[in-house]
C-alpha positions in Angstrom: -27.8 9.4 14.8 -27.7 6.6 17.5 -26.7 3.1 16.1 -29.2 0.5 15.8 -26.7 -2.4 16.3 -26.5 -4.3 19.7 -23.6 -2.9 21.6 -20.7 -5.6 21.9 -19.4 -6.5 25.4 -15.7 -6.8 26.1 -14.3 -10.0 24.7 -14.9 -12.9 27.1 -12.3 -15.2 27.9 -12.1 -18.8 29.3 -10.5 -18.6 32.8 -8.7 -21.8 33.9 -10.1 -25.2 34.8 -9.9 -26.6 31.3 -7.2 -29.0 30.5 -5.8 -29.5 26.8 -7.7 -32.6 26.7 -10.9 -31.2 27.8 -10.5 -28.5 25.4 -10.3 -30.8 22.4 -12.9 -33.0 23.7 -15.4 -30.1 23.9 -14.4 -28.6 20.7 -14.9 -32.1 19.0 -18.3 -32.4 20.5 -19.6 -29.0 19.3 -18.2 -29.7 15.8 -19.7 -33.1 15.4 -23.1 -31.7 16.8 -23.0 -29.1 14.0 -21.8 -31.8 11.4 -18.8 -29.5 10.7 -15.9 -32.2 10.7 -14.5 -32.0 7.2 -13.9 -29.5 4.4 -14.0 -26.5 6.4 -13.3 -23.1 4.8 -10.5 -20.7 5.6 -13.0 -18.5 7.6 -16.0 -20.1 9.7 -18.4 -17.6 11.2 -20.1 -18.8 14.5 -23.2 -16.5 14.9 -25.3 -15.9 17.9 -28.5 -14.1 17.8 -30.3 -11.2 19.8 -32.7 -8.5 19.2 -32.4 -4.9 19.6 -34.8 -4.0 22.2 -35.9 -0.5 23.3 -39.4 -0.8 24.6 -40.3 -4.3 25.0 -40.2 -5.9 28.6 -40.3 -9.3 27.1 -36.8 -8.7 26.1 -35.7 -12.5 26.6 -38.4 -13.5 24.0 -36.3 -11.8 21.4 -32.9 -13.1 22.5 -31.8 -16.8 22.4 -33.9 -19.4 24.2 -30.7 -21.8 24.6 -28.8 -18.9 26.1 -31.1 -18.4 29.1 -32.9 -15.6 27.2 -29.7 -13.5 26.8 -28.0 -13.0 23.4 -25.9 -15.5 22.0 -22.7 -13.3 21.9 -20.9 -14.7 24.8 -21.5 -18.2 23.7 -20.3 -17.5 20.1 -17.2 -15.7 21.3 -16.2 -18.3 23.7 -16.6 -21.0 21.2 -14.5 -19.3 18.5 -11.8 -18.7 21.1 -11.9 -22.4 22.2 -11.7 -23.6 18.4 -8.9 -21.3 17.6 -6.9 -22.3 20.7 -3.6 -24.2 19.7 -4.3 -26.7 22.5 -7.7 -27.5 21.1 -6.5 -27.8 17.6 -3.6 -30.0 18.6 -6.1 -32.4 20.2 -8.8 -32.6 17.6 -7.1 -35.3 15.4 -7.5 -37.8 18.3 -11.3 -37.2 18.1 -11.3 -37.9 14.3 -11.2 -34.2 13.2 -8.5 -32.7 11.0 -8.7 -28.9 10.5 -6.7 -27.0 8.0 -4.0 -24.8 9.6 -5.5 -21.8 7.9 -9.0 -22.4 9.2 -10.1 -19.6 11.4 -13.3 -19.3 13.5 -14.8 -15.9 14.1 -17.6 -15.1 16.3 -20.5 -12.7 15.5 -23.9 -11.6 16.6 -27.0 -11.4 14.3 -29.4 -8.6 15.5 -32.6 -10.2 14.3 -34.7 -6.7 14.8 -32.3 -5.0 12.3 -30.8 -7.8 10.4 -27.3 -6.4 10.9 -24.5 -8.7 11.7 -21.4 -7.7 13.8 -18.1 -9.7 13.6 -15.8 -9.8 16.7 -12.3 -9.8 15.9 -11.2 -11.2 19.3 -8.3 -13.2 17.9 -6.0 -11.4 15.4 -6.2 -13.1 12.0 -4.2 -10.6 9.7 -3.8 -13.2 7.1 -7.6 -13.6 6.9 -8.3 -9.7 6.4 -9.5 -10.1 2.8 -11.7 -13.1 3.7 -13.3 -11.2 6.7 -13.9 -8.0 4.5 -15.6 -10.2 2.0 -17.8 -11.9 4.6 -18.9 -8.6 5.8 -19.7 -7.4 2.4 -21.8 -10.4 1.9 -23.5 -10.2 5.2 -24.4 -6.5 4.6 -26.0 -7.3 1.3 -27.8 -10.3 2.7 -29.1 -8.0 5.5 -30.6 -5.8 2.9 -32.5 -8.3 1.3 -33.7 -9.7 4.5 -35.0 -6.2 5.7 -36.8 -5.9 2.4 -38.5 -9.2 2.7 -39.4 -8.6 6.4 -40.7 -5.2 5.7 -43.6 -6.8 3.8 -44.9 -8.3 6.7 -44.5 -5.5 9.2 -47.3 -3.0 9.3 -46.2 0.3 8.0 -42.4 -0.7 7.7 -40.0 -0.1 4.8 -36.6 -1.7 4.3 -35.0 1.5 5.2 -37.0 2.3 8.2 -36.7 -1.2 10.1 -33.4 0.1 12.0 -35.2 3.1 13.4 -38.3 1.2 14.5 -36.0 -0.6 16.8 -35.3 2.5 18.7 -38.7 4.1 18.7 -40.4 3.9 21.9 -43.8 4.2 20.4 -43.3 1.3 18.1 -45.2 -1.7 19.4 -44.1 -4.0 16.4 -40.3 -3.6 15.8 -40.1 -7.2 14.4 -42.2 -10.5 14.5 -39.5 -12.5 16.2 -40.2 -16.1 15.6 -43.9 -15.7 14.7 -44.7 -18.1 11.8 -42.5 -20.8 13.0 -43.8 -24.1 11.6 -41.0 -26.8 11.4 -37.6 -27.9 12.7 -35.6 -29.8 10.0 -32.4 -32.0 10.9 -30.9 -33.0 7.6 -28.0 -32.4 5.4 -28.4 -28.9 3.8 -28.9 -30.1 0.2 -32.3 -31.6 1.2 -33.5 -28.1 1.9 -31.2 -25.8 -0.1 -33.6 -25.3 -3.2 -36.8 -25.2 -1.1 -38.8 -22.1 -0.3 -39.4 -22.4 3.6 -40.5 -18.8 3.8 -38.5 -18.2 7.1 -40.7 -20.7 9.0 -38.3 -23.4 9.7 -35.7 -24.1 12.2 -32.7 -25.5 10.1 -30.2 -28.0 11.7 -27.5 -29.4 9.4 -27.2 -33.2 10.3 -25.7 -36.2 8.4 -26.7 -39.4 10.1 -24.3 -41.4 8.1 -21.4 -39.5 9.9 -23.1 -40.1 13.4 -21.6 -43.1 14.7 -23.8 -44.2 17.6 -26.3 -41.7 16.9 -25.1 -39.8 19.8 -25.5 -36.4 17.8 -29.0 -37.4 16.9 -29.7 -37.9 20.6 -28.4 -34.5 21.5 -30.5 -32.8 18.5 -33.8 -34.6 19.8 -33.2 -33.9 23.4 -31.8 -30.3 23.1 -32.5 -28.1 20.1 -35.8 -30.0 19.5 -37.1 -29.4 23.0 -36.0 -25.6 22.9 -38.0 -25.4 19.6 -41.0 -26.9 21.1 -41.0 -24.2 23.8 -40.8 -21.6 21.2 -43.6 -23.1 19.2 -46.0 -23.7 22.0 -45.2 -20.3 23.5 -46.4 -18.6 20.2 -49.2 -21.2 19.9 -50.7 -20.5 23.4 -50.4 -16.8 23.0 -52.5 -17.1 19.6 -55.1 -19.6 20.6 -55.8 -18.5 24.2 -54.4 -15.2 24.5 -56.5 -14.4 27.8 -54.8 -17.4 29.5 -51.6 -17.9 28.0 -50.8 -14.6 26.3 -49.1 -11.5 27.6 -52.1 -9.0 27.2 -51.9 -5.6 25.4 -48.4 -4.2 25.1 -49.6 -0.6 25.3 -50.5 -0.8 29.1 -48.0 -3.2 30.4 -46.3 -2.4 33.7 -43.2 -4.4 34.7 -43.4 -5.9 38.2 -40.0 -6.8 40.0 -38.2 -7.2 36.8 -39.8 -10.8 36.7 -43.1 -10.2 34.6 -45.7 -7.8 33.6 -49.3 -7.0 34.6 -51.8 -5.3 32.3 -52.7 -1.9 33.7 -52.5 -1.2 37.4 -53.1 -4.8 38.8 -54.1 -8.3 38.2 -51.9 -11.5 37.7 -48.5 -11.7 36.0 -49.0 -12.6 32.4 -47.2 -15.5 31.1 -47.0 -15.4 27.3 -46.2 -13.1 24.4 -48.1 -9.7 24.0 -50.9 -9.4 21.6 -48.9 -7.2 19.4 -46.3 -10.0 18.9 -48.8 -12.4 17.2 -51.4 -10.0 15.6 -50.9 -7.2 13.2 -54.1 -5.4 14.2 -56.3 -7.0 11.7 -55.5 -10.7 11.8 -53.1 -13.2 13.2 -49.5 -12.7 12.1 -48.7 -16.3 13.5 -50.5 -19.3 12.3 -51.1 -21.4 15.5 -50.1 -25.1 14.6 -47.9 -27.7 16.2 -44.4 -27.8 15.2 -43.4 -30.5 12.6 -40.1 -32.0 13.3 -38.4 -33.5 10.2 -35.5 -35.7 10.7 -33.4 -37.5 8.1 -32.1 -40.7 10.0 -33.3 -44.2 10.4 -36.7 -44.7 12.2 -35.3 -47.4 14.3 -32.6 -44.9 15.7 -35.0 -42.0 16.3 -37.5 -44.6 18.1 -34.4 -45.9 20.3 -33.8 -42.3 21.5 -37.5 -41.6 22.1 -37.7 -44.8 24.4 -34.7 -43.7 26.3 -36.2 -40.2 26.9 -40.0 -40.6 27.8 -40.3 -36.8 28.4 -39.3 -36.0 24.9 -41.5 -38.8 23.5 -44.4 -37.5 25.4 -44.1 -34.3 23.3 -44.8 -36.5 20.2 -47.0 -39.1 21.7 -49.3 -36.5 23.0 -49.6 -34.6 19.7 -47.8 -31.4 21.0 -45.2 -31.9 18.0 -45.6 -33.9 14.8 -42.5 -36.2 13.8 -41.6 -37.1 10.2 -38.7 -39.3 9.1 -37.3 -38.3 5.7 -35.6 -40.6 3.4 -32.4 -40.1 1.5 -34.0 -38.1 -1.2 -35.6 -35.5 1.3 -39.1 -37.0 1.2 -41.1 -37.0 4.2 -41.7 -40.8 3.9 -42.8 -41.9 7.4 -44.8 -40.2 10.0 -44.6 -41.2 13.8 -47.9 -42.5 15.0 -47.2 -42.7 18.9 -46.2 -45.6 20.9 -43.0 -45.8 19.1 -44.8 -46.7 15.9 -44.3 -45.3 12.3 -46.9 -44.8 9.5 -46.1 -44.7 5.9 -46.6 -40.8 4.6 -46.9 -41.8 0.9 -47.2 -38.6 -1.1 -45.5 -36.5 1.6 -43.6 -33.4 0.6 -40.4 -33.5 -1.2 -38.2 -30.9 0.6 -36.0 -30.5 -2.5 -39.0 -29.2 -4.4 -41.8 -27.9 -2.0 -42.3 -26.4 1.3 -42.8 -29.0 4.0 -46.3 -30.1 5.0 -47.2 -28.4 8.4 -50.3 -30.0 9.8 -52.3 -28.1 12.1 
């Protein structure tokens, strides 16, 4: 029986050009952007994502938007290699980051179609064999739970059949991708740890109190938030105006030049997602709404960044995205009203106790 896992490529390697100082600076920038600067475990997993794709010409829609529509495998493996590099580790203290000598970074790839995770042992870590084996066991069990939950939404699926659906040329809905995405949350993990977000939120661990100068906040608002907006608006347009912004009927797609699809034997290239990506045959599987961006940081800092980046600010001023500022207790205390103004959001959701409000 063929494997349903995405096949790994040979281990990538950083070839020349990076000095020891550049390695340390790059590593520090990445760790600070992920708020991973203290109390790291012995084994740190860096997981990219991609989807097992058999019959879908919209392959890039199931891979990583921040990786140019490819899987995140190469990015994760190169980053693990960089952070394990002795020259990188030696230079991190100069950037305010102290890593324990026994901390090892290990790359992996999350197959979002089958919910299986492959770990790549590119850098030998014999002292961490037990840690890796334990991580693989936890990941396998978590994958089983995820398949059981996802099978409830996929027409005709069971937890045991999801892997085989990924290989079936006749299966038009091997997964839902990011259908249902509703919110982007940048806050310390405790703010959302006990909330049931129903798999509808992009989560970014961020602690503004450790972000001197708000450089990481600026990176979040100008990079991952923008990528999340592309994803959200792609699903939104494909749902509310499928004839204009959607990809048409997947059953009769013809690939043209490797750059797009037409429906049937002619017509214009279709720009968006196939109807089967957002609809289950009876009703929409994606609730079309504008993405809510929730950030735990001072309002003044957020507004200052928007003022310096007018193209990002336009997404909020023109109501393509909603923006909320969280207080230190995880409450959606303030709502961005446009024009760099904030409005009190008294009665807003408490993320520690409930799902975030997601206005249409």
